[in-house]
All heavy atoms as an XYZ file, in Angstrom:
714
protein
N      -0.029    -10.608     -8.039
C       0.879     -9.603     -8.485
C       2.266    -10.247     -8.715
O       2.999     -9.815     -9.605
C       0.999     -8.500     -7.455
C      -0.133     -7.560     -7.422
S       0.004     -6.200     -6.320
C       1.120     -5.138     -7.206
N       2.621    -11.244     -7.894
C       3.931    -11.869     -8.079
C       3.982    -12.557     -9.462
O       4.983    -12.432    -10.190
C       4.223    -12.867     -7.023
C       4.812    -12.341     -5.757
C       5.266    -13.409     -4.848
N       6.100    -12.805     -3.801
C       6.298    -13.303     -2.623
N       5.714    -14.423     -2.295
N       7.068    -12.679     -1.798
N       2.936    -13.201     -9.861
C       2.915    -13.885    -11.168
C       2.999    -12.834    -12.258
O       3.783    -12.988    -13.238
C       1.644    -14.706    -11.303
O       1.632    -15.697    -10.263
C       1.566    -15.387    -12.651
N       2.254    -11.759    -12.104
C       2.283    -10.680    -13.171
C       3.653    -10.055    -13.242
O       4.176     -9.768    -14.298
N       4.291     -9.868    -12.122
C       5.624     -9.285    -12.035
C       6.652    -10.209    -12.753
O       7.508     -9.728    -13.434
C       6.029     -8.986    -10.631
C       7.362     -8.261    -10.425
C       7.340     -6.910    -11.123
C       7.605     -8.019     -8.954
N       6.482    -11.504    -12.580
C       7.422    -12.437    -13.178
C       7.205    -12.618    -14.705
O       8.167    -12.768    -15.431
C       7.248    -13.799    -12.477
C       7.701    -13.839    -11.084
C       7.333    -15.082    -10.310
O       6.661    -15.972    -10.848
N       7.800    -15.201     -9.092
N       5.910    -12.571    -15.111
C       5.663    -12.886    -16.514
C       5.379    -11.660    -17.389
O       5.673    -11.718    -18.609
C       4.439    -13.827    -16.619
C       4.667    -15.169    -15.931
N       5.579    -16.099    -16.413
C       4.217    -15.674    -14.744
C       5.640    -17.137    -15.621
N       4.821    -16.895    -14.599
N       4.862    -10.607    -16.863
C       4.532     -9.421    -17.640
C       4.661     -8.182    -16.736
O       3.685     -7.570    -16.390
C       3.161     -9.513    -18.264
N       5.905     -7.838    -16.410
C       6.119     -6.724    -15.400
C       5.528     -5.411    -15.833
O       4.946     -4.721    -15.047
C       7.627     -6.673    -15.246
C       8.248     -7.487    -16.321
C       7.179     -8.415    -16.867
N       5.667     -5.022    -17.130
C       5.114     -3.744    -17.556
C       3.589     -3.725    -17.473
O       2.994     -2.708    -16.953
C       5.551     -3.480    -18.987
N       2.935     -4.809    -17.809
C       1.461     -4.864    -17.695
C       1.051     -4.796    -16.245
O       0.042     -4.187    -15.917
N       1.760     -5.578    -15.362
C       1.362     -5.580    -13.957
C       1.565     -4.187    -13.363
O       0.713     -3.711    -12.623
C       2.263     -6.579    -13.230
C       1.876     -6.849    -11.773
S       2.421     -5.634    -10.544
C       4.160     -5.577    -10.825
N       2.653     -3.529    -13.640
C       2.913     -2.199    -13.115
C       1.923     -1.200    -13.641
O       1.413     -0.358    -12.904
C       4.357     -1.771    -13.438
C       4.828     -0.494    -12.804
C       4.707     -0.528    -11.298
C       6.291     -0.238    -13.186
N       1.565     -1.347    -14.932
C       0.538     -0.413    -15.535
C      -0.811     -0.614    -14.835
O      -1.471      0.368    -14.452
C       0.415     -0.692    -17.019
C      -0.385      0.328    -17.771
C      -0.428      0.023    -19.291
N       0.937     -0.015    -19.828
C       1.549     -1.152    -20.249
N       0.938     -2.285    -20.163
N       2.768     -1.082    -20.763
N      -1.226     -1.878    -14.615
C      -2.478     -2.133    -13.929
C      -2.474     -1.627    -12.513
O      -3.471     -1.007    -12.061
C      -2.761     -3.672    -13.972
O      -2.820     -4.106    -15.295
C      -4.070     -3.994    -13.284
N      -1.397     -1.827    -11.781
C      -1.254     -1.367    -10.393
C      -1.380      0.158    -10.393
O      -2.133      0.761     -9.571
C       0.007     -1.807     -9.760
C       0.202     -1.297     -8.377
C      -0.400     -1.929     -7.266
C       0.933     -0.136     -8.136
C      -0.241     -1.417     -6.018
C       1.081      0.342     -6.876
C       0.539     -0.273     -5.786
N      -0.694      0.828    -11.254
C      -0.717      2.323    -11.309
C      -2.099      2.822    -11.600
O      -2.564      3.780    -11.014
C       0.294      2.839    -12.300
C       1.691      2.764    -11.786
C       2.679      3.264    -12.773
N       4.061      3.317    -12.252
C       4.952      4.139    -12.599
N       4.726      4.993    -13.587
N       6.135      4.138    -12.037
N      -2.776      2.189    -12.548
C      -4.176      2.617    -12.862
C      -5.065      2.448    -11.667
O      -5.869      3.319    -11.337
C      -4.693      1.841    -14.069
C      -4.093      2.258    -15.377
S      -4.630      1.347    -16.875
C      -6.113      0.537    -16.401
N      -4.969      1.277    -11.002
C      -5.821      1.032     -9.834
C      -5.518      2.000     -8.685
O      -6.394      2.372     -7.928
C      -5.574     -0.416     -9.347
C      -6.498     -0.817     -8.246
C      -6.306     -2.275     -7.926
N      -7.152     -2.613     -6.789
C      -7.024     -3.697     -6.080
N      -6.129     -4.591     -6.400
N      -7.780     -3.913     -5.049
N      -4.254      2.393     -8.541
C      -3.872      3.349     -7.504
C      -4.152      4.773     -7.905
O      -3.927      5.689     -7.055
C      -2.373      3.142     -7.157
N      -4.614      5.022     -9.126
C      -4.858      6.409     -9.524
C      -3.651      7.174     -9.939
O      -3.637      8.379     -9.948
N      -2.567      6.452    -10.335
C      -1.338      7.121    -10.718
C      -1.313      7.181    -12.237
O      -1.278      6.168    -12.931
C      -0.115      6.290    -10.220
C      -0.123      6.206     -8.661
C       1.218      6.914    -10.705
C       0.862      5.220     -8.125
N      -1.339      8.362    -12.704
C      -1.383      8.629    -14.217
C       0.030      8.995    -14.707
O       0.321     10.134    -14.977
C      -2.357      9.742    -14.520
C      -2.569      9.891    -15.992
O      -2.354      8.934    -16.781
O      -2.963     11.015    -16.381
N       0.859      7.976    -14.692
C       2.220      8.170    -15.180
C       2.617      6.933    -16.036
O       2.273      5.855    -15.697
C       3.210      8.331    -13.980
N       3.441      7.212    -17.059
C       3.863      6.051    -17.853
C       4.770      5.118    -17.123
O       5.498      5.530    -16.217
C       4.558      6.702    -19.063
C       4.989      8.089    -18.581
C       3.976      8.445    -17.476
N       4.728      3.866    -17.547
C       5.665      2.881    -16.980
C       7.040      3.182    -17.465
O       7.243      3.417    -18.703
C       5.240      1.464    -17.401
C       6.212      0.406    -16.949
C       3.858      1.121    -16.825
N       8.066      3.208    -16.606
C       9.415      3.563    -17.104
C       9.955      2.462    -18.028
O       9.510      1.301    -17.997
C      10.229      3.589    -15.816
C       9.442      2.826    -14.798
C       8.021      2.924    -15.207
N      10.876      2.828    -18.878
C      11.410      1.842    -19.820
C      12.147      0.678    -19.156
O      12.140     -0.421    -19.677
C      12.369      2.677    -20.707
C      12.619      3.931    -19.971
C      11.468      4.151    -19.025
N      12.808      0.972    -17.999
C      13.476     -0.089    -17.252
C      12.735     -0.323    -15.947
O      12.551      0.589    -15.190
C      14.936      0.231    -17.009
C      15.583     -0.772    -16.090
N      15.918     -1.991    -16.505
C      15.956     -0.708    -14.768
C      16.455     -2.698    -15.511
N      16.500     -1.907    -14.457
N      12.236     -1.552    -15.768
C      11.574     -1.851    -14.510
C      12.542     -2.717    -13.626
O      12.969     -3.762    -14.082
C      10.263     -2.664    -14.820
C       9.376     -1.790    -15.650
C       9.590     -3.090    -13.542
C       8.163     -2.535    -16.224
N      12.767     -2.264    -12.445
C      13.640     -2.989    -11.499
C      12.828     -4.104    -10.821
O      12.425     -3.974     -9.706
C      14.236     -2.027    -10.479
N      12.642     -5.187    -11.569
C      11.792     -6.284    -11.098
C      12.275     -6.868     -9.748
O      11.483     -7.204     -8.904
C      11.654     -7.402    -12.116
S      10.753     -6.872    -13.577
N      13.590     -6.926     -9.583
C      14.120     -7.486     -8.338
C      13.734     -6.597     -7.153
O      13.344     -7.129     -6.094
C      15.658     -7.670     -8.430
C      16.389     -6.365     -8.790
O      15.779     -5.485     -9.419
O      17.563     -6.321     -8.455
N      13.782     -5.285     -7.284
C      13.381     -4.373     -6.240
C      11.911     -4.435     -5.955
O      11.429     -4.431     -4.829
C      13.830     -2.942     -6.551
C      15.363     -2.795     -6.493
C      15.836     -1.437     -6.838
N      15.265     -0.445     -5.917
C      15.224      0.845     -6.185
N      15.657      1.252     -7.340
N      14.717      1.648     -5.328
N      11.106     -4.490     -7.024
C       9.631     -4.623     -6.855
C       9.298     -5.928     -6.210
O       8.419     -5.965     -5.334
C       8.941     -4.496     -8.228
C       9.016     -3.103     -8.857
C       8.405     -3.124    -10.253
C       8.195     -2.096     -8.012
N       9.906     -6.989     -6.593
C       9.680     -8.325     -5.969
C      10.055     -8.278     -4.481
O       9.355     -8.827     -3.667
C      10.502     -9.403     -6.669
C      10.420    -10.788     -6.054
C       9.018    -11.393     -6.090
O       8.270    -11.183     -7.005
O       8.694    -12.123     -5.083
N      11.159     -7.662     -4.146
C      11.547     -7.555     -2.754
C      10.553     -6.752     -1.928
O      10.135     -7.161     -0.842
C      12.953     -6.871     -2.662
C      13.503     -6.767     -1.251
C      14.790     -6.036     -1.185
O      15.257     -5.386     -2.120
N      15.481     -6.162     -0.070
N      10.074     -5.617     -2.457
C       9.100     -4.812     -1.764
C       7.781     -5.553     -1.640
O       7.105     -5.486     -0.553
N       7.398     -6.231     -2.654
C       6.139     -7.006     -2.623
C       6.237     -8.111     -1.578
O       5.268     -8.319     -0.839
C       5.831     -7.571     -4.021
C       4.472     -8.307     -4.183
C       3.332     -7.388     -3.858
C       4.388     -8.789     -5.607
N       7.381     -8.777     -1.513
C       7.589     -9.817     -0.516
C       7.432     -9.272      0.894
O       6.845     -9.895      1.768
N       7.965     -8.076      1.142
C       7.881     -7.387      2.447
C       6.404     -7.130      2.781
O       5.954     -7.415      3.889
C       8.748     -6.130      2.502
C      10.200     -6.491      2.458
C       8.345     -5.286      3.748
C      11.122     -5.296      2.224
N       5.684     -6.606      1.794
C       4.292     -6.263      2.051
C       3.446     -7.564      2.334
O       2.524     -7.568      3.157
C       3.673     -5.563      0.830
C       4.165     -4.146      0.641
C       3.656     -3.598     -0.684
C       3.719     -3.274      1.778
N       3.802     -8.635      1.668
C       3.055     -9.884      1.828
C       3.393    -10.558      3.208
O       2.484    -11.052      3.881
C       3.346    -10.828      0.661
C       2.710    -10.301     -0.630
C       2.793    -12.266      0.993
C       3.110    -11.076     -1.886
N       4.664    -10.548      3.540
C       5.141    -11.408      4.666
C       5.233    -10.682      5.954
O       5.166    -11.264      7.038
C       6.499    -11.979      4.341
C       6.494    -12.930      3.120
O       5.404    -13.531      2.879
O       7.483    -12.960      2.394
N       5.403     -9.323      5.947
C       5.635     -8.608      7.213
C       4.315     -8.283      7.916
O       3.377     -7.766      7.277
C       6.379     -7.331      6.939
C       6.834     -6.614      8.174
S       7.903     -5.158      7.816
C       6.758     -3.999      7.082
N       4.260     -8.524      9.181
C       3.083     -8.180      9.968
C       3.577     -7.650     11.311
O       4.094     -8.368     12.150
C       2.194     -9.401     10.172
C       0.934     -9.064     10.900
O       0.733     -7.927     11.366
O       0.050     -9.972     11.060
N       3.438     -6.325     11.538
C       3.947     -5.695     12.745
C       2.936     -5.581     13.832
O       3.185     -5.038     14.909
C       4.431     -4.259     12.394
S       5.807     -4.260     11.220
N       1.673     -6.080     13.628
C       0.623     -5.884     14.604
C       1.000     -6.458     15.970
O       0.734     -5.751     16.984
C      -0.650     -6.486     14.107
C      -1.255     -5.626     12.997
C      -2.442     -6.242     12.381
N      -2.094     -7.511     11.697
C      -2.892     -8.412     11.225
N      -4.192     -8.237     11.313
N      -2.425     -9.501     10.671
N       1.631     -7.618     16.125
C       1.966     -8.042     17.475
C       2.950     -7.101     18.124
O       2.829     -6.885     19.340
C       2.679     -9.427     17.200
C       2.061     -9.931     15.904
C       1.928     -8.647     15.099
N       3.892     -6.539     17.430
C       4.807     -5.567     18.024
C       4.091     -4.287     18.458
O       4.525     -3.661     19.394
C       5.956     -5.242     17.035
C       6.784     -6.453     16.639
O       6.945     -7.360     17.512
O       7.229     -6.522     15.486
N       3.131     -3.879     17.715
C       2.406     -2.651     18.059
C       1.740     -2.727     19.393
O       1.563     -1.710     20.079
C       1.362     -2.334     16.970
C       1.918     -1.917     15.629
C       0.780     -1.679     14.645
C       2.757     -0.646     15.741
N       1.313     -3.901     19.781
C       0.653     -4.096     21.090
C       1.607     -3.718     22.271
O       1.163     -3.364     23.337
C       0.167     -5.529     21.288
C      -1.015     -5.821     20.434
C      -1.622     -7.206     20.812
N      -2.200     -7.750     19.601
C      -1.768     -8.807     18.932
N      -0.763     -9.528     19.468
N      -2.306     -9.221     17.843
N       2.883     -3.771     22.030
C       3.872     -3.500     23.040
C       4.555     -2.165     22.898
O       5.487     -1.841     23.620
C       4.929     -4.650     23.117
C       4.344     -6.005     23.296
N       3.786     -6.423     24.447
C       4.217     -7.042     22.436
C       3.277     -7.638     24.338
N       3.535     -8.028     23.066
N       4.086     -1.374     21.959
C       4.701     -0.056     21.693
C       4.504      0.837     22.935
O       3.403      0.847     23.582
C       4.058      0.602     20.511
N       5.514      1.562     23.296
C       5.470      2.448     24.441
C       5.178      3.896     24.088
O       5.235      4.758     24.899
C       6.799      2.377     25.238
O       7.890      2.768     24.344
C       7.044      0.985     25.785
N       4.944      4.115     22.801
C       4.600      5.473     22.270
C       3.371      5.328     21.439
O       3.006      4.260     20.952
C       5.765      6.079     21.565
S       6.186      5.128     20.056
N       2.688      6.452     21.185
C       1.490      6.379     20.329
C       1.910      5.970     18.878
O       2.955      6.351     18.371
C       0.960      7.865     20.293
C       1.593      8.485     21.474
C       2.905      7.762     21.732
N       1.025      5.173     18.247
C       1.266      4.756     16.880
C       0.084      5.154     16.061
O      -1.063      4.936     16.422
C       1.417      3.190     16.820
C       1.538      2.692     15.373
C       2.596      2.736     17.653
N       0.363      5.785     14.922
C      -0.711      6.226     14.029
C      -0.647      5.410     12.710
O       0.408      5.078     12.254
C      -0.582      7.685     13.685
C      -0.832      8.590     14.916
C      -0.818     10.047     14.503
O      -0.178     10.439     13.555
N      -1.441     10.850     15.347
N      -1.827      5.107     12.211
C      -1.944      4.326     10.975
C      -2.513      5.278      9.955
O      -3.551      5.948     10.141
C      -2.880      3.122     11.135
C      -3.096      2.399      9.823
C      -2.357      2.167     12.188
N      -1.803      5.364      8.803
C      -2.306      6.223      7.675
C      -3.161      5.374      6.784
O      -2.752      4.302      6.296
C      -1.154      6.810      6.952
C      -0.397      7.855      7.748
S       1.069      8.512      6.902
C       0.484      8.825      5.265
N      -4.414      5.786      6.553
C      -5.336      5.059      5.707
C      -6.290      6.069      5.106
O      -6.400      7.166      5.589
C      -6.107      4.019      6.520
N      -7.006      5.643      4.076
C      -7.948      6.565      3.475
C      -9.281      5.916      3.215
O      -9.406      4.687      3.163
N     -10.297      6.737      3.060
C     -11.660      6.208      2.831
C     -11.886      5.822      1.375
O     -12.898      5.163      1.115
C     -12.697      7.249      3.264
O     -12.469      8.489      2.564
C     -12.667      7.467      4.763
N     -11.007      6.248      0.518
C     -11.140      5.849     -0.907
C      -9.915      5.135     -1.443
O      -9.600      5.198     -2.644
C     -11.365      7.072     -1.781
C     -12.615      7.852     -1.364
N     -13.866      7.320     -1.393
C     -12.792      9.119     -0.921
C     -14.783      8.190     -0.991
N     -14.127      9.345     -0.677
N      -9.205      4.444     -0.570
C      -7.920      3.778     -0.964
C      -8.291      2.494     -1.719
O      -8.911      1.592     -1.204
C      -7.094      3.472      0.259
C      -5.670      3.115     -0.040
O      -5.428      2.479     -1.117
O      -4.774      3.445      0.747
N      -7.860      2.423     -2.961
C      -8.152      1.251     -3.774
C      -7.146      0.142     -3.550
O      -7.380     -0.993     -3.968
C      -8.172      1.609     -5.289
O      -6.916      2.164     -5.631
C      -9.300      2.612     -5.562
N      -6.011      0.409     -2.943
C      -5.043     -0.613     -2.672
C      -5.276     -1.273     -1.354
O      -5.218     -2.502     -1.193
C      -3.621     -0.009     -2.713
C      -3.328      0.681     -4.091
C      -2.566     -1.073     -2.421
C      -3.504     -0.195     -5.272
N      -5.563     -0.498     -0.336
C      -5.879     -1.009      1.026
C      -7.228     -0.455      1.444
O      -7.278      0.633      2.046
C      -4.774     -0.703      2.058
N      -8.333     -1.079      1.085
C      -9.658     -0.504      1.350
C      -9.888     -0.280      2.843
O      -9.258     -0.988      3.698
C     -10.592     -1.566      0.846
C      -9.804     -2.429     -0.071
C      -8.378     -2.331      0.372
N     -10.710      0.652      3.233
C     -10.972      0.919      4.656
C     -11.345     -0.218      5.479
O     -10.895     -0.365      6.616
C     -12.064      2.016      4.612
C     -11.984      2.631      3.267
C     -11.473      1.524      2.323
N     -12.199     -1.112      4.979
C     -12.588     -2.294      5.772
C     -11.414     -3.181      6.158
O     -11.355     -3.779      7.217
C     -13.775     -3.041      5.114
C     -13.346     -3.596      3.745
O     -12.377     -3.166      3.137
N     -14.165     -4.531      3.250
N     -10.448     -3.288      5.222
C      -9.252     -4.051      5.520
C      -8.432     -3.374      6.649
O      -8.017     -4.020      7.590
C      -8.370     -4.228      4.274
C      -7.024     -4.842      4.468
C      -7.181     -6.310      4.895
C      -6.214     -4.771      3.160
N      -8.211     -2.087      6.500
C      -7.428     -1.357      7.498
C      -8.149     -1.400      8.860
O      -7.486     -1.620      9.875
C      -7.302      0.133      7.018
O      -6.655      0.161      5.780
C      -6.459      0.932      8.047
N      -9.451     -1.198      8.867
C     -10.187     -1.233     10.137
C     -10.156     -2.585     10.782
O     -10.180     -2.713     11.998
C     -11.624     -0.745      9.895
C     -11.679      0.764      9.596
C     -13.025      1.224      9.009
O     -13.864      0.364      8.679
N     -13.200      2.497      8.986
N     -10.092     -3.638      9.975
C     -10.013     -4.995     10.547
C      -8.620     -5.309     11.141
O      -8.525     -6.158     12.023
C     -10.358     -6.033      9.435
N      -7.655     -4.649     10.648
C      -6.251     -4.907     11.031
C      -5.799     -4.043     12.223
O      -4.850     -4.448     12.977
C      -5.282     -4.681      9.896
S      -5.470     -5.911      8.587
N      -6.421     -2.844     12.430
C      -5.916     -1.948     13.448
C      -7.087     -1.474     14.302
O      -8.230     -1.556     13.918
C      -5.210     -0.715     12.758
C      -4.059     -1.125     11.976
C      -4.134     -1.279     10.625
C      -2.833     -1.360     12.585
C      -3.009     -1.628      9.854
C      -1.711     -1.720     11.829
C      -1.801     -1.856     10.489
N      -6.760     -0.961     15.491
C      -7.794     -0.449     16.382
C      -8.558      0.705     15.719
O      -8.097      1.266     14.725
C      -7.030      0.035     17.601
C      -5.658     -0.483     17.480
C      -5.437     -0.848     16.035
N      -9.742      1.066     16.264
C     -10.514      2.158     15.687
C      -9.685      3.456     15.548
O      -8.815      3.704     16.360
C     -11.630      2.386     16.700
C     -11.753      1.119     17.425
C     -10.322      0.511     17.430
N      -9.972      4.142     14.439
C      -9.213      5.385     14.137
C     -10.185      6.545     14.230
O     -11.368      6.427     13.938
C      -8.610      5.311     12.744
C      -7.537      4.277     12.609
S      -6.999      4.102     10.935
C      -7.347      2.397     10.667
N      -9.640      7.714     14.604
C     -10.481      8.888     14.740
C     -10.916      9.416     13.368
O     -12.028      9.824     13.209
C      -9.683     10.022     15.412
C      -9.379      9.690     16.851
O     -10.150      8.919     17.426
O      -8.382     10.207     17.400
N     -10.066      9.359     12.378
C     -10.317      9.989     11.103
C      -9.603      9.294      9.982
O      -8.424      8.941     10.103
C      -9.901     11.468     11.143
C     -10.045     12.195      9.839
C      -9.629     13.632     10.109
N      -8.187     13.883     10.069
C      -7.539     14.259      8.952
N      -8.163     14.521      7.845
N      -6.228     14.448      9.010
N     -10.302      9.018      8.895
C      -9.638      8.464      7.699
C      -9.621      9.542      6.631
O     -10.682     10.046      6.231
C     -10.469      7.251      7.169
C     -10.476      6.044      8.055
C     -11.371      4.970      7.466
C      -9.085      5.481      8.271
N      -8.423      9.985      6.167
C      -8.377     10.976      5.157
C      -8.949     10.419      3.831
O      -8.934      9.219      3.648
C      -6.911     11.286      5.026
C      -6.176     10.479      5.947
C      -7.159      9.602      6.678
N      -9.466     11.252      2.961
C     -10.200     10.763      1.791
C      -9.343     10.139      0.708
O      -9.844      9.358     -0.052
C     -10.865     12.039      1.277
C      -9.977     13.153      1.751
C      -9.455     12.712      3.087
N      -8.024     10.446      0.643
C      -7.325     10.068     -0.535
C      -6.348      8.893     -0.380
O      -5.393      8.785     -1.124
C      -6.537     11.275     -1.102
C      -7.494     12.344     -1.606
O      -8.543     11.962     -2.150
O      -7.239     13.516     -1.435
N      -6.687      8.037      0.473
C      -5.999      6.732      0.520
C      -4.480      6.750      0.587
O      -3.933      7.451      1.496
N      -3.813      6.107     -0.287
C      -2.390      5.975     -0.244
C      -1.644      7.313     -0.377
O      -0.503      7.434     -0.065
C      -1.902      5.027     -1.359
O      -2.432      3.757     -1.114
N      -2.323      8.330     -0.838
C      -1.752      9.643     -0.927
C      -2.035     10.512      0.280
O      -1.855     11.716      0.246
C      -2.263     10.338     -2.221
C      -1.946      9.553     -3.482
S      -0.164      9.299     -3.683
C       0.392     10.916     -4.024
N      -2.487      9.947      1.394
C      -2.915     10.699      2.537
C      -1.791     11.579      3.078
O      -2.082     12.681      3.569
C      -3.400      9.724      3.635
N      -0.547     11.123      3.008
C       0.537     11.946      3.515
C       0.700     13.231      2.776
O       1.123     14.250      3.308
C       1.829     11.175      3.497
N       0.294     13.263      1.533
C       0.447     14.465      0.662
C      -0.790     15.338      0.821
O      -0.724     16.544      0.993
C       0.647     14.066     -0.786
C       1.986     13.330     -0.871
C       0.630     15.270     -1.658
C       2.228     12.668     -2.217
N      -1.993     14.731      0.830
C      -3.214     15.551      0.775
C      -3.660     15.943      2.167
O      -4.368     16.923      2.295
C      -4.331     14.772      0.039
S      -5.086     13.497      1.071
N      -3.336     15.173      3.196
C      -3.890     15.460      4.546
C      -2.761     15.415      5.586
O      -2.729     14.533      6.414
C      -4.942     14.376      4.904
S      -6.232     14.279      3.753
N      -1.795     16.346      5.496
C      -0.651     16.274      6.446
C      -1.097     16.518      7.859
O      -2.115     17.049      8.150
C       0.261     17.391      5.938
C      -0.589     18.241      5.097
C      -1.710     17.475      4.614
């Protein structure tokens, strides 16, 4: 994704949106610096060690049909979950 963002941002964003099930046109201005910053955070940040020391319950939002973070990836990264909502990255909207 980083390479796509650097060389063909509109194509990379269009492909990501299609994969995520987002049916919206790519905006005329793409804030590549903001997208690069967010992508870097997703790539480099790992909060799992901190979660082991959490003093309150922590919930992970994931979905059984998430094309961005598939269930097997989520299940490998976090403890067992009671329920996976069906709509993946849109779980907060479809399954409040």
